[in-house]
N, C-alpha and C positions, 0 to 999 in steps of 0.2 A: 310201430316205431320206425321201421325201414322207410316207409313212405315219408315220414316227417324228416328224417335225416337227409333225404334226397333234395330237400328244398333249398339248401344252400344258405344264402344270406337272409338276414331278417326281412329285408324289403321283399324278396321273392316269396318267402313264407307267408308274409302278410297278404301279398297280392293273391297267392293261391288260396288262402283261407277265405278271402272275399269272393273269389270266383266260385268257391264251393257253397256260398250262401250264408256265411256267418255275418252277423252285424259288425259294423266297422269297429266299435269299441272292443268287442271280443277278439276280433282279428288282430287289432293292434296289440292287445295284451298277450295273445298267443305267439305272435310273430316276433316280438322283441324279447321273449323270455330268455334268460341266461342259463336256464336249466339244461341239463343234458337230455339226450334223446329219450331215455327210458322214463325220466321224471316228467318230461314235457308230454309224453304220450298219455299220461294219466290226467292231464288237465281237462277242464270242462270243454273248452273251445275245440281242442284237438279231437276229443271223443265225439263231439257233435258233428264235426266236419268229416272225420274219417271213421265213421261208425260202421256197424255191420252192413247196413243197407248200401253204403258206398262201396265197401269191399266186395259184396256180392255182385253189384253192378259192374265191377271191374273183372268179374269172372272167377273170383276166388270163392272158396267154400269154407265153412266152419269146420275146424278139426274136431270140435266137441260134437257137433251134429253127426259127422261121419263116424266117430268112435261109438256114439250111442246107437247108430243104425247097425253098425257091424256087430256089436256085442249084445244088443238087446232086441235084435231082429226087426 
């Protein structure tokens, strides 16, 4: 959600979604959404663009995987 809120205006969000490889129609729908950050983060387009693979590429790790490794060896 934090990545999405950093986008600023709808035009910037749409442009960033296109740069991440979303089709134009999906980027337009996601970029102009009037929903708040938490609700937008659940949408198909945002999930596709900012999925686990993208976040891992950015150097982040999954809290779920870390917790499972810690507690279940």
